[in-house]
BAMAR-724500 format. One record per residue: x, y, z of N, C-alpha, C in turn. Coordinates in steps of 0.2 Angstrom, whole numbers. Layout:
N
+-------+-------+-------+-------+-------+-------+-------+-------+-------+
!   n_X !   n_Y !   n_Z !  ca_X !  ca_Y !  ca_Z !   c_X !   c_Y !   c_Z !
+-------+-------+-------+-------+-------+-------+-------+-------+-------+
!     X !     Y !     Z !     X !     Y !     Z !     X !     Y !     Z !
...
+-------+-------+-------+-------+-------+-------+-------+-------+-------+
! end
This chain:
108
+-------+-------+-------+-------+-------+-------+-------+-------+-------+
!   n_X !   n_Y !   n_Z !  ca_X !  ca_Y !  ca_Z !   c_X !   c_Y !   c_Z !
+-------+-------+-------+-------+-------+-------+-------+-------+-------+
!     4 !    -6 !     0 !     0 !     0 !     0 !     4 !     6 !    -1 !
!     2 !    11 !    -4 !     5 !    17 !    -4 !     1 !    23 !    -2 !
!     4 !    27 !     2 !    -1 !    33 !     3 !     3 !    39 !     1 !
!     0 !    45 !    -1 !     2 !    51 !    -3 !     4 !    55 !     2 !
!     2 !    54 !     9 !     5 !    58 !    12 !     7 !    52 !    19 !
!    12 !    53 !    21 !    14 !    50 !    27 !    10 !    49 !    32 !
!     7 !    56 !    33 !     2 !    56 !    40 !    -4 !    52 !    40 !
!    -6 !    51 !    33 !   -11 !    46 !    33 !   -11 !    40 !    37 !
!    -6 !    38 !    37 !    -4 !    31 !    41 !    -6 !    32 !    48 !
!    -5 !    37 !    51 !    -5 !    38 !    58 !   -10 !    41 !    60 !
!   -15 !    45 !    55 !   -21 !    48 !    57 !   -27 !    43 !    59 !
!   -27 !    38 !    56 !   -32 !    34 !    57 !   -31 !    27 !    60 !
!   -36 !    24 !    63 !   -36 !    17 !    64 !   -38 !    13 !    59 !
!   -32 !     9 !    56 !   -34 !     6 !    50 !   -35 !    -3 !    51 !
!   -39 !    -4 !    46 !   -40 !   -11 !    46 !   -42 !   -14 !    39 !
!   -43 !   -20 !    37 !   -45 !   -22 !    31 !   -52 !   -22 !    30 !
!   -54 !   -19 !    24 !   -61 !   -17 !    22 !   -65 !   -24 !    25 !
!   -71 !   -23 !    28 !   -76 !   -29 !    30 !   -78 !   -33 !    25 !
!   -79 !   -30 !    19 !   -83 !   -33 !    14 !   -78 !   -34 !     7 !
!   -74 !   -29 !     6 !   -71 !   -30 !    -2 !   -64 !   -32 !     0 !
!   -62 !   -37 !    -2 !   -55 !   -40 !    -2 !   -50 !   -36 !    -6 !
!   -45 !   -35 !    -1 !   -39 !   -30 !    -4 !   -41 !   -22 !    -4 !
!   -45 !   -21 !     1 !   -48 !   -14 !     1 !   -46 !   -13 !     9 !
!   -45 !    -6 !    10 !   -43 !    -4 !    17 !   -49 !     1 !    20 !
!   -49 !     1 !    26 !   -53 !     6 !    29 !   -50 !     9 !    35 !
!   -50 !    15 !    36 !   -48 !    19 !    41 !   -53 !    24 !    44 !
!   -54 !    24 !    52 !   -58 !    27 !    55 !   -56 !    31 !    60 !
!   -57 !    38 !    62 !   -55 !    42 !    66 !   -60 !    46 !    70 !
!   -61 !    45 !    77 !   -66 !    49 !    81 !   -62 !    54 !    85 !
!   -66 !    60 !    84 !   -62 !    67 !    87 !   -65 !    67 !    94 !
!   -62 !    71 !    99 !   -64 !    72 !   105 !   -71 !    75 !   106 !
!   -73 !    78 !   100 !   -81 !    82 !    99 !   -86 !    76 !    98 !
!   -84 !    70 !    97 !   -89 !    64 !    95 !   -89 !    64 !    87 !
!   -87 !    68 !    83 !   -88 !    67 !    76 !   -82 !    62 !    74 !
!   -84 !    59 !    69 !   -79 !    54 !    65 !   -78 !    56 !    58 !
!   -73 !    54 !    56 !   -71 !    53 !    48 !   -70 !    45 !    46 !
!   -72 !    42 !    41 !   -72 !    37 !    38 !   -69 !    37 !    32 !
!   -63 !    33 !    30 !   -60 !    33 !    24 !   -60 !    26 !    21 !
!   -60 !    25 !    15 !   -60 !    19 !    12 !   -57 !    19 !     6 !
!   -53 !    14 !     3 !   -50 !    13 !    -3 !   -50 !     7 !    -5 !
!   -49 !     5 !   -12 !   -48 !    -2 !   -15 !   -45 !    -1 !   -21 !
!   -45 !    -7 !   -23 !   -41 !    -7 !   -31 !   -47 !    -5 !   -35 !
!   -44 !    -3 !   -41 !   -48 !    -1 !   -46 !   -52 !    -7 !   -48 !
!   -59 !    -5 !   -49 !   -65 !   -10 !   -51 !   -67 !   -15 !   -44 !
!   -66 !   -11 !   -38 !   -68 !   -15 !   -31 !   -74 !   -12 !   -30 !
!   -77 !    -7 !   -34 !   -83 !    -4 !   -32 !   -83 !     3 !   -27 !
!   -77 !     3 !   -24 !   -76 !     9 !   -20 !   -74 !    16 !   -26 !
!   -76 !    21 !   -20 !   -74 !    27 !   -25 !   -68 !    31 !   -23 !
!   -63 !    27 !   -20 !   -57 !    28 !   -19 !   -52 !    22 !   -20 !
!   -46 !    24 !   -23 !   -41 !    19 !   -26 !   -35 !    18 !   -23 !
!   -33 !    13 !   -20 !   -26 !    14 !   -16 !   -21 !    15 !   -22 !
!   -21 !    12 !   -29 !   -15 !    14 !   -33 !   -16 !    21 !   -35 !
!   -21 !    24 !   -34 !   -20 !    31 !   -36 !   -20 !    37 !   -30 !
!   -19 !    34 !   -25 !   -20 !    38 !   -18 !   -26 !    41 !   -17 !
!   -33 !    39 !   -19 !   -38 !    44 !   -18 !   -42 !    40 !   -12 !
!   -47 !    43 !    -9 !   -51 !    41 !    -4 !   -59 !    42 !    -5 !
!   -63 !    38 !    -3 !   -69 !    38 !    -1 !   -70 !    40 !     6 !
!   -74 !    46 !     7 !   -73 !    49 !    14 !   -81 !    51 !    15 !
!   -82 !    48 !    22 !   -88 !    49 !    26 !   -88 !    53 !    32 !
!   -92 !    58 !    34 !   -91 !    61 !    40 !   -97 !    58 !    43 !
!   -95 !    57 !    49 !  -101 !    52 !    54 !  -103 !    58 !    59 !
!  -109 !    59 !    60 !  -112 !    62 !    66 !  -110 !    59 !    73 !
!  -110 !    63 !    78 !  -109 !    60 !    85 !  -115 !    53 !    86 !
!  -120 !    53 !    83 !  -125 !    48 !    84 !  -123 !    42 !    79 !
!  -118 !    43 !    76 !  -115 !    36 !    71 !  -118 !    36 !    64 !
!  -122 !    41 !    63 !  -125 !    42 !    55 !  -121 !    46 !    51 !
!  -121 !    45 !    44 !  -118 !    48 !    40 !  -120 !    55 !    39 !
!  -116 !    61 !    39 !  -118 !    68 !    39 !  -116 !    70 !    32 !
!  -122 !    72 !    28 !  -122 !    74 !    22 !  -120 !    68 !    16 !
!  -117 !    70 !    11 !  -115 !    65 !     5 !  -108 !    63 !     7 !
!  -107 !    57 !     5 !   -99 !    54 !     4 !   -97 !    58 !    -1 !
!   -90 !    59 !     1 !   -86 !    62 !    -5 !   -82 !    57 !    -7 !
!   -79 !    57 !   -14 !   -77 !    53 !   -17 !   -70 !    55 !   -21 !
!   -66 !    50 !   -22 !   -60 !    52 !   -26 !   -55 !    57 !   -23 !
!   -55 !    58 !   -16 !   -52 !    63 !   -13 !   -43 !    63 !   -13 !
!   -40 !    67 !   -13 !   -32 !    67 !   -12 !   -33 !    66 !    -4 !
!   -25 !    63 !    -2 !   -25 !    64 !     5 !   -25 !    71 !     8 !
!   -23 !    77 !     5 !   -23 !    83 !     7 !   -30 !    86 !     7 !
!   -34 !    83 !     3 !   -42 !    85 !     4 !   -45 !    82 !    10 !
!   -42 !    75 !    11 !   -45 !    72 !    18 !   -42 !    76 !    23 !
!   -36 !    78 !    24 !   -33 !    82 !    30 !   -38 !    87 !    30 !
!   -38 !    91 !    25 !   -44 !    97 !    26 !   -51 !    96 !    30 !
!   -54 !    90 !    28 !   -60 !    88 !    30 !   -60 !    87 !    37 !
!   -53 !    83 !    39 !   -52 !    83 !    46 !   -52 !    88 !    50 !
!   -47 !    93 !    48 !   -48 !    98 !    51 !   -54 !   102 !    52 !
!   -58 !   102 !    48 !   -63 !   105 !    48 !   -68 !   101 !    55 !
!   -69 !    95 !    54 !   -72 !    90 !    57 !   -71 !    91 !    65 !
!   -65 !    90 !    65 !   -62 !    91 !    73 !   -64 !    97 !    76 !
!   -66 !   102 !    72 !   -67 !   109 !    76 !   -75 !   110 !    75 !
!   -79 !   105 !    73 !   -86 !   104 !    74 !   -88 !   106 !    82 !
!   -93 !   108 !    83 !   -96 !   109 !    91 !   -99 !   101 !    91 !
!   -99 !    98 !    96 !  -103 !    93 !    99 !  -110 !    93 !    97 !
!  -112 !    98 !    99 !  -120 !    99 !    98 !  -120 !   107 !    96 !
!  -123 !   107 !    91 !  -125 !   113 !    87 !  -133 !   113 !    82 !
!  -134 !   119 !    79 !  -141 !   118 !    76 !  -140 !   112 !    69 !
!  -134 !   113 !    67 !  -134 !   107 !    60 !  -133 !    99 !    62 !
!  -132 !    99 !    69 !  -132 !    92 !    72 !  -139 !    90 !    72 !
!  -144 !    94 !    72 !  -150 !    90 !    72 !  -152 !    87 !    67 !
!  -149 !    88 !    61 !  -149 !    82 !    55 !  -147 !    76 !    56 !
!  -143 !    75 !    62 !  -140 !    68 !    63 !  -145 !    64 !    67 !
!  -150 !    67 !    70 !  -155 !    64 !    74 !  -161 !    63 !    71 !
!  -163 !    57 !    70 !  -170 !    56 !    66 !  -176 !    59 !    71 !
!  -175 !    58 !    78 !  -181 !    62 !    81 !  -181 !    69 !    82 !
!  -177 !    72 !    78 !  -177 !    80 !    78 !  -183 !    83 !    73 !
!  -186 !    78 !    70 !  -191 !    82 !    66 !  -189 !    85 !    60 !
!  -183 !    87 !    58 !  -180 !    91 !    54 !  -180 !    85 !    47 !
!  -183 !    87 !    41 !  -183 !    82 !    36 !  -176 !    81 !    33 !
!  -175 !    75 !    31 !  -168 !    73 !    28 !  -167 !    75 !    22 !
+-------+-------+-------+-------+-------+-------+-------+-------+-------+
! end
């Protein structure tokens, strides 16, 4: 495995992808309870991040564990770092986190 940024190796807790052979999954939860999930596989794996191209499929996870917004695809390591910087600074509770909670009554 090659990573375009050496920091990618240390930023996440890594494991083999649970479903796709040869793919990897990294996960990081911040002190504010928000998380970032990244996956990458080989071309043709069905993932929208490729190990051989150093691109990542990224999901931001609400404190409740649900995906916040849309999954971002084919991101460079530098863009992943930018997302992580933004997410680590999200407040644990705020108006926009209501979208993360089905009981909030806000339409998805």
